[in-house]
C-alpha positions, -999 to 999 in steps of 0.1 A, spaced: 313 -399 -643 315 -392 -605 327 -417 -582 305 -431 -558 325 -414 -530 320 -385 -543 284 -386 -547 281 -397 -507 304 -366 -499 282 -343 -519 250 -356 -501 267 -353 -469 278 -315 -479 242 -305 -488 229 -324 -459 251 -303 -432 246 -271 -451 206 -273 -454 208 -281 -413 232 -256 -404 217 -227 -383 215 -194 -407 223 -178 -373 259 -190 -367 265 -187 -406 255 -149 -400 273 -144 -366 304 -161 -385 304 -136 -413 292 -107 -403 312 -78 -390 308 -68 -355 287 -38 -354 312 -17 -337 335 -23 -366 313 -5 -389 328 31 -391 302 60 -386 318 75 -419 307 44 -436 272 44 -424 267 82 -437 278 89 -473 286 123 -484 262 120 -515 245 94 -534 272 97 -564 300 93 -536 281 65 -521 275 44 -556 315 55 -568 331 42 -535 310 9 -536 309 0 -576 320 -33 -584 329 -43 -619 303 -55 -644 298 -91 -654 309 -81 -687 342 -68 -674 346 -95 -651 341 -124 -675 363 -111 -699 390 -103 -673 390 -140 -662 388 -151 -696 422 -129 -704 437 -140 -671 429 -180 -682 447 -175 -718 413 -189 -729 397 -182 -762 360 -170 -761 350 -201 -783 366 -224 -757 350 -208 -730 312 -206 -743 318 -243 -758 327 -258 -722 299 -238 -708 275 -252 -733 264 -218 -746 259 -212 -785 280 -183 -800 249 -161 -805 239 -159 -768 277 -154 -757 281 -127 -784 251 -110 -767 268 -111 -734 301 -95 -751 282 -68 -768 253 -57 -750 262 -37 -717 224 -42 -705 220 -79 -711 217 -101 -680 219 -140 -683 202 -164 -664 221 -174 -630 223 -207 -649 241 -195 -675 267 -175 -652 273 -208 -633 279 -225 -663 308 -195 -672 323 -201 -641 327 -238 -644 341 -234 -678 366 -210 -664 374 -233 -635 371 -205 -611 375 -212 -576 343 -206 -552 353 -168 -543 359 -159 -580 325 -177 -592 307 -159 -561 323 -124 -573 311 -134 -611 278 -144 -601 274 -110 -577 287 -86 -606 251 -106 -624 231 -98 -596 230 -133 -581 246 -155 -554 249 -189 -539 224 -197 -515 234 -218 -483 198 -231 -481 192 -242 -517 202 -275 -527 211 -266 -562 235 -239 -551 250 -260 -523 257 -287 -552 277 -260 -573 294 -247 -543 304 -286 -533 314 -290 -569 335 -255 -569 353 -264 -538 360 -299 -550 373 -283 -585 346 -304 -604 343 -284 -635 330 -307 -659 296 -294 -670 283 -331 -675 297 -341 -641 279 -311 -622 247 -320 -641 251 -356 -628 256 -346 -591 223 -322 -593 204 -350 -609 215 -375 -586 199 -351 -556 169 -347 -577 174 -310 -590 171 -294 -625 204 -295 -642 221 -267 -658 
């Protein structure tokens, strides 16, 4: 059960992020145009471009995190609320793309920090948006190290958004 103080802090966090100017966020995070090298703008060819920018796949990253944590597959999929068959599909099918909520649940089960969770989500083609209440709740929980799926779902429910 989340403490009342945590729920108040969560609401303040979401309100702040929803009212924060996107231009200010972009300005703080975006590199200056002068910092981007000319060679980065014009790759030699498509293959080189892809090879130089390719990141690890979801499967690779997920099972790397599981190994780093010294956890078993069953421990993680149970904590994430995912059944064995679904998890097996993620493990065995390189073309399978789970839903965003599944990836978030896995990030919580692995107790990833916000950067690691962002990397895992990105590897599946997702991100956490600063303009979506549900995503802001997830960001808050990751920053506050609230990893219990029931607590996260309670926080989502308290702000009127669909639980994972």
